[in-house]
KEDREN-704772 format. One record per residue (C-alpha): x, y, z. Coordinates in steps of 0.2 Angstrom, whole numbers, padded with zeros to 4 digits, always signed. Example, Ala and Ser with C-alpha at 12.3 -4.5 7.8 and 13.67 -1.06 7.14 Angstrom:
<kolmis>
+0062-0022+0039 +0068-0005+0036 
</kolmis>
This chain:
<kolmis>
-0598+0398-0761 -0580+0396-0766 -0571+0409-0776 -0568+0397-0790 -0587+0394-0790 -0590+0412-0791 -0577+0415-0805 -0585+0401-0815 -0602+0409-0813 -0596+0425-0819 -0587+0418-0834 -0604+0409-0839 -0614+0425-0836 -0602+0434-0848 -0603+0421-0861 -0622+0419-0860 -0624+0438-0860 -0613+0440-0875 -0624+0427-0884 -0640+0436-0880 -0633+0453-0885 -0626+0446-0902 -0644+0442-0906 -0660+0452-0905 -0667+0446-0888 -0677+0437-0881 -0667+0421-0886 -0674+0403-0883 -0665+0393-0870 -0662+0380-0883 -0652+0392-0894 -0642+0398-0879 -0636+0380-0875 -0633+0376-0893 -0622+0392-0896 -0613+0390-0879 -0608+0372-0885 -0601+0380-0901 -0592+0394-0893 -0585+0385-0877 -0584+0367-0886 -0594+0360-0871 -0611+0361-0863 -0615+0373-0849 -0608+0365-0833 -0623+0366-0822 -0621+0349-0814 -0603+0351-0809 -0608+0367-0801 -0622+0359-0791 -0637+0364-0801 -0651+0353-0808 -0653+0362-0825 -0647+0377-0834 -0662+0388-0829 -0657+0386-0811 -0639+0391-0814 -0644+0406-0824 -0657+0411-0810 -0643+0410-0798 -0633+0424-0807 -0647+0436-0806 -0642+0443-0822 -0656+0437-0834 -0675+0438-0836 -0685+0423-0841 -0701+0422-0851 -0711+0406-0855 -0720+0407-0872 -0730+0391-0876 -0718+0377-0872 -0702+0386-0874 -0692+0397-0862 -0685+0413-0868 -0670+0422-0860 -0665+0441-0860 -0651+0449-0851 -0655+0462-0838 -0649+0480-0842 -0630+0483-0841 -0622+0500-0843 -0607+0492-0851 -0617+0484-0865 -0632+0495-0866 -0626+0503-0882 -0623+0486-0891 -0640+0480-0885 -0649+0495-0892 -0640+0493-0909 -0645+0475-0910 -0663+0479-0906 -0663+0491-0921 -0658+0477-0933 -0669+0463-0940 -0670+0447-0931 -0657+0434-0935 -0651+0417-0930 -0634+0414-0922 -0623+0402-0932 -0609+0397-0920 -0596+0410-0914 -0601+0427-0908 -0605+0439-0922 -0602+0458-0923 -0619+0467-0924 -0625+0471-0942 -0624+0490-0937 -0605+0487-0937 -0604+0477-0953 -0613+0489-0965 -0600+0503-0964 -0585+0491-0966 -0593+0484-0982 -0598+0501-0989 -0580+0507-0986 -0573+0492-0994 -0584+0494-1009 -0579+0512-1011 -0561+0508-1009 -0561+0495-1022 -0572+0506-1034 -0563+0522-1035 -0565+0523-1054 -0584+0521-1053 -0596+0536-1050 -0603+0538-1032 -0621+0534-1038 -0616+0517-1044 -0607+0514-1027 -0623+0519-1018 -0634+0507-1028 -0622+0493-1025 -0621+0496-1007 -0640+0496-1007 -0641+0480-1016 -0628+0473-1004 -0639+0478-0989 -0654+0471-0997 -0645+0454-0999 -0639+0455-0981 -0657+0458-0975 -0664+0444-0986 -0650+0433-0979 -0655+0438-0961 -0673+0435-0964 -0671+0418-0971 -0663+0410-0955 -0677+0419-0945 -0690+0411-0956 -0682+0394-0954 -0681+0397-0935 -0700+0401-0935 -0704+0386-0946 -0694+0375-0934 -0703+0382-0919 -0720+0378-0927 -0714+0361-0931 -0708+0358-0913 -0725+0365-0906 -0734+0353-0918 -0724+0338-0912 -0726+0343-0894 -0745+0344-0897 -0745+0327-0906 -0735+0319-0892 -0748+0320-0878 -0761+0313-0891 -0749+0299-0895 -0745+0296-0877 -0764+0295-0873 -0766+0283-0887 -0752+0272-0881 -0759+0273-0863 -0776+0268-0870 -0768+0254-0879 -0758+0248-0864 -0774+0250-0853 -0784+0239-0865 -0770+0226-0866 -0769+0226-0847 -0788+0224-0846 -0787+0209-0859 -0774+0201-0849 -0784+0203-0833 -0799+0195-0842 -0789+0181-0848 -0781+0178-0831 -0799+0178-0823 -0805+0166-0836 -0791+0154-0832 -0794+0155-0814 -0813+0152-0817 -0808+0137-0828 -0797+0130-0814 -0810+0133-0801 -0823+0124-0812 -0812+0109-0815 -0809+0108-0796 -0827+0109-0792 -0831+0096-0806 -0818+0084-0798 -0826+0087-0781 -0843+0083-0787 -0837+0067-0796 -0829+0061-0779 -0846+0065-0770 -0856+0057-0783 -0845+0041-0782 -0847+0041-0763 -0865+0043-0764 -0866+0029-0777 -0857+0017-0766 -0868+0021-0751 -0884+0018-0762 -0876+0002-0768 -0873-0003-0750 -0891+0001-0745 -0898-0009-0759 -0887-0024-0754 -0893-0022-0736 -0911-0020-0742 -0910-0036-0753 -0902-0046-0739 -0916-0040-0728 -0929-0044-0741 -0922-0062-0742 -0922-0064-0723 -0940-0058-0723 -0945-0070-0737 -0936-0085-0727 -0945-0080-0711 -0962-0079-0721 -0959-0096-0728 -0955-0103-0712 -0971-0095-0704 -0981-0102-0718 -0974-0119-0715 -0977-0118-0697 -0995-0113-0700 -0998-0128-0712 -0991-0139-0699 -1002-0132-0685 -1017-0134-0697 -1013-0152-0699 -1011-0155-0681 -1028-0147-0678 -1036-0158-0691 -1028-0173-0683 -1034-0168-0666 -1052-0165-0672 -1052-0181-0680 -1046-0190-0665 -1059-0181-0654 -1073-0186-0666 -1067-0204-0666 -1066-0204-0647 -1084-0197-0646 -1090-0210-0658 -1082-0224-0648 -1089-0217-0632 -1106-0216-0640 -1105-0234-0646 -1100-0240-0629 -1114-0231-0621 -1127-0238-0633 -1120-0256-0630 -1122-0254-0612 -1140-0248-0614 -1143-0263-0625 -1137-0275-0612 -1147-0267-0599 -1163-0269-0609 -1159-0287-0612 
</kolmis>
């Protein structure tokens, strides 16, 4: 670690310790970063020093104590003999919210204000001065309580927002998940429609091919039936022709037998004569 780096860490440690000491510790990390911006006119340079965040830089200094309450991180300075008396006086006063530059603790403000009032009111009795100083102290205490109440209200609002954010994120996640599910269903439906159209086209092609085959078979069957009919007709004609030929042969045989019988009878008649 270079000497320049160490010097910057020391400067940052001094400023942050002063910010914590000027307020009743512990102080939230957000308040420290905001007041550092107002005092130094720039953010805590943790990135230029090679750290990922402010907490890592402050941990490296080994001069602070960290405490996590809910979702916020509070920081308090480790005891230091040089600033112990200032820290003790700040702890004794009521909590207040820092407003920019470093403030002198209220324990130092009250004597000055009281002496100023006495100096400007020499003609008034001491009792009136004490009453005015008490009223002034009450006004200061009420002014100190008001920022503290505002800070508590802001903390409650931040906690409510932080509690609502997970619920909002869950709702958004559920909506996004539902939209993705609907998109997936629509994509599958489109794929099914395309597949059905393709199957329908294939079935139509197969049906057309089967119809052509059936038509060819019918034509072949018709041609076969016609050929069979012609063959049957021809066979019937041949049968009739054979029948006629048989009749003619029988007739010829009968005539021949009659002729032969007459010839024999004529021979016998000649012999008798």
